C-alpha positions, 0 to 999 in steps of 0.5 A: 320528126321521124318514124319507124319503118321496118317495114321497107327493109334496108337502103338498098331495097328502099333505094331499088323501089326509088329508082325510077322517082325523080332526083333520087339521092343515095347515099350508101354507107358501109358500117364495117368500114370507118365513117359510113354507118348512116346511109340515107335515100330520098327521091323528089328534092322540094328544091335543086340548085345547080350551074353549068359553069363555075365560079361566082355562080356557084358560090353565090349557091353556097352562101346559105346551105346551113339551116337558119335558126329562123327555120321551124324544121331546125327546132324539131331536131329529126336527127337529135336522141330526144326526138328519135335516133341520134345521127346527123339528117341531110337537108342539102345533098349533091356535089361541087364539081371539080372546076366548081369554083374556078374562075376560068373554068374549062369547056364542058359542053354536054357534061354534067353542071358543074354544081348540083344540089337537092333540098330533101324534106324527108329522107330514109335512114339506115343505121347498118350498125344496128340493123334499123330504119326509120323516116326523118323529116321536116314534117310528119307530112313529108315523111308519109309522101316519101313513106307512100313512095316506097310502098308503092314502088318495084321490089328491087330484083335480086341477083345480078343486075341486068343490062349493065354490059358497055363497050369502051369506045375510047380512052386517054392513050397510055402514051399521051398521059405518060408524056403529061407525066414526064412534063409534070415531071420537068416542072417538078425539077425547076421547082414549079412544084413538089406534087400533081394528081394527073388522071386519064379518062375512059368513056363507055356505052352502055345499055340500060339504067345508070342504077344497074351500072351502080348496083355491078359498081358497088358490088365489085367492093364495099366503101363507106362513102359510095353515092347514088345521084339522079339528076334528071335527063338520064344524067347521074352520079356514081360513086365508090368513094373510100375518102373523106374531103371534110366533115363537120361535126355540127354538134361538137364543131370537130372539123376534119379531113381524111387524105389517102395517097398510097396505093397498093394492089392486095394479091390473094392472101396479102396480109394487111401487115405485109401491104402497110410494111410495103408501102411504108418501105416505099420511098415515092409512097411515103413522100406523096402521103407526106405532102399531102398530110402536110398540105391538108393541115395546111388547108385547115390552117386556114379555117381553124382557130390557131392551134387547133389543127393535129394529125390524129392519125398517120399512114393507116393503111386500109383494104377497099375492094382489091386495093389497099390505101393509106390513110390520114386522118387531119382534124381542126376547130373551125374559127368562129362565124364559119359556115359550111359555105365559107369552109368549102370556098377555102378548102376546095378542091380537095388537096390529095387530088390536086397537089402542092402548091395548089395553085400550081397544080390545078393549073399544071392539071388544067394544062396537062389533062386533055378532058374536064374532070367534071365531077371526079376529084370534086365533092360528094355529100351533104350540109345536115340540119345541124349546119354540119357537113360530110363530103367525100372525094369524088373519086372512083366516080362514074359520070352518066352523061346521058344517051348511054354515054358514061365516063370515068377518069382515075390518076395518081399523085406525081412526085419527083421519084414517080415511075412513068410506066408505074403511074399508068399502071396504076390507072389501070388499077383503079379503073378496074371497078367500072371496067368491070361494072360494065364487063369490059 
């Protein structure tokens, strides 16, 4: 069921009106970039699922996310062409933390849950391409309730977000990270693994509301897969990701992933073609990208019908803010009987932010990184009413921990040709979106 709602404005304005509502979820797209045509905004989920530790508990919470054929809301098809504008409407929105499926999760006292999902019976949908919005829901009453909350919410203040300034409390020392990289290079030379992604953490104190901080992160640069998730108790997830982990079209059955590997700072006046040539001609960046594409092909092969895995695009360079990244697209047709839960269990965590072989890379990450990743390099997104799903890789992602503290992680892939000094510098570049938002 859907209703036109032009009077509400765009997704930013709607999210602003709902910013103090419990359980605000804003999947924040951008039509200028691939995969970001739709934005979705909702609040006050009718059901929540979360777990503090990874492993069996998290696995159990994923087993019935797809919409049951016995349930009436699915037959109403709020996403279909005949019932309203054609787009997938999320049913469950949330995240999976990096350690969500770990059988021996690391200690995460005081951090966010390993898994958080909210089921929303109504959402505001904004089409960035056609510049129009509407309410989509399981029932007319659900749409009406959301519409009332939007109408009564305060208008979003224009201009610079207030109260988002911060003070840096600590950061993983450069020497410590350089030492971890050196350790990883020794393991690569021994043949323990070929590639591993290692990250650093920044921890800051900030004033004001996390929604204002997200707006400042948002102003640094456009991305197709932004997200703001309010978890309650002053905890929130603030993500400015551009990388697709998994996208499963519930109508066509196509499953795809868009791994990103290869990063270059875009200096003023640098043409995109020049950036692509520099990345292609960099042996380390090229080798790293080839490895992750092969890894994602193998991961998809575990859930695919035989012979359907293909590389649709390879090493395309795309600009995101002050950085350019190399992106590929790998796709397949999943086996009969596949579900969002079964695919996630086989594919998680994302290969582009772990390494290869994945099991050895994850073990190395847990041994060499001094701080648990939490949501960082997990997945953020939704399962829709068709049983499809769309998850980003949780990179460029801040975690509001409560009591005015927020953390941010940034990392990079380590291969045999990596230069530790350059790898440390790359983490500084990637942390720019966070530190600039905090005015640090």
